[in-house]
C-alpha positions, 0 to 999 in steps of 0.5 A: 698548143693550137694549130690553125689552117688558114687562107686569107679572109675568113680564118684571119677574122676568126683568129682575131677572136681566138687570140682574145681567149687563148695565149697567142704564144700557143698559136701556130697558123699554117697558111696557104701559099698557092696564091703567091706570085710576083708583082713588079719584081716583088714576091707577093704572099697574100694569105701569109701577109693577111695573117701577119697583119691581122696578128700585128693589128694593122690589117685593113679590115675594109678589104682584108688585104693590105695595111690600114691607112696605107698610101699608094704613091708608088702604085699610082706613080707606076701606073702613071708611067705605064707600069700597071699592076694587077694588084693595088699594093700600098706603100707600107705593104710594099715595104714588107714585100720588098723585104720578103723578096730580098730575104728570100735570096738567102733564106727559105720562105718559112724562115723569112716569115719568121723574121718578119713576124718577130719584127712585127712583134707577133708572138704566134708562129706563122708557118707557110704550108710549103717552101716550094714554089707553089701555084694554082690554076683556074680552068675557065670557059675563057681559058686557063688563068692564074688566081689573081687574073681570075679574081682581080682582072676578070673579077671572078666572072668566068665560068670555072671548069676546074681548079688545079694546083701543083704538088709541093712538100710541106714546110719544115716542122709543119707535120710535127706542128700538127701532130704535137697540137692539142687541137687543130682548127680548120678555119672558114676559108675557101675549101678548094683554094685555101684548105685543100692545097694544105691537106693534100700535101704528103703526110698532112691528112695522116697527121690530122687523123692523130689529133683532135680537129675542128672545122668551121664551115665557110658556107651559110645558106648555100652561099660562101660568106666571101669570095668565089668559093661556090664556083670553085666547089661546083667545079670540083663537084663539091656541094655548095653547102655546110654538108658539102664542106663536112663531107670534104673533111669528114675523114679527119675531123672530130667536130664541125661548126656550122651556122644556125641558118643551116640547122635543117641540114644538121641531121645529115651532117651528123651522119658524117661527123658525130659532133656538130655545133650550131651557132652564128658563124657570120663574123661581123663584130669582134663579139661574133669572132670571140663567141665563135672561138669559144664554140670551137674550144668549148 
């Protein structure tokens, strides 16, 4: 069995490569929940939905959010009548979110996600990191704000002073899933807002130390592949480099995969982690994704 720790952009790209070389039924994706919120009364789980849409083959790869070829009639109508939304949600995407919201009146999030992934024909298990209400706060020079206000409304422009998230309990079976895995992959997601919330939960680091763990750096040449990860890492005094990511994970990983453009830092990283793989981690094509997946499991 394989477990993958995931956020909402870099790791889903990697998952597209992984499912080409392993049985999707052997895959358990543990997904960040601190960016979850409510919009127009509906529960929004962006990272979970991105993973779900990726595995079902309907993800919008232009944005890595929402469903490809979706329409936006509801969103535009709401805007026209004075109900603007911070997120532009497509109609088919909204249907998934409406069902999720309704089911959550009866079931915990993990059970709801399991229902939805089965309805979409997904063989892999998708595990929300927690069933508790979880949230993240971005502390900026313009004040404290939630993740979507910072990223969407403010376009990630404010200076980030700190990043905080609340303490939650791991969802049912999460620890057991990690401990029973043959390998755990920490995907190239934002270390601060996607991975740290998962590994900071009670028992997760202890479980990771019991299994073989591979981490993929989301940093190439001192810059994140996507998103404001650099700002968040700086705010947490984490060096914005592959070495900084390796140092963050060093206590529980066995292999570290980094981009060839950062090869000059390989010796420094090998002082932290003995097994370092240098390859192309910039996933522009499906071949890039498959080749990276092969490096992880090779």
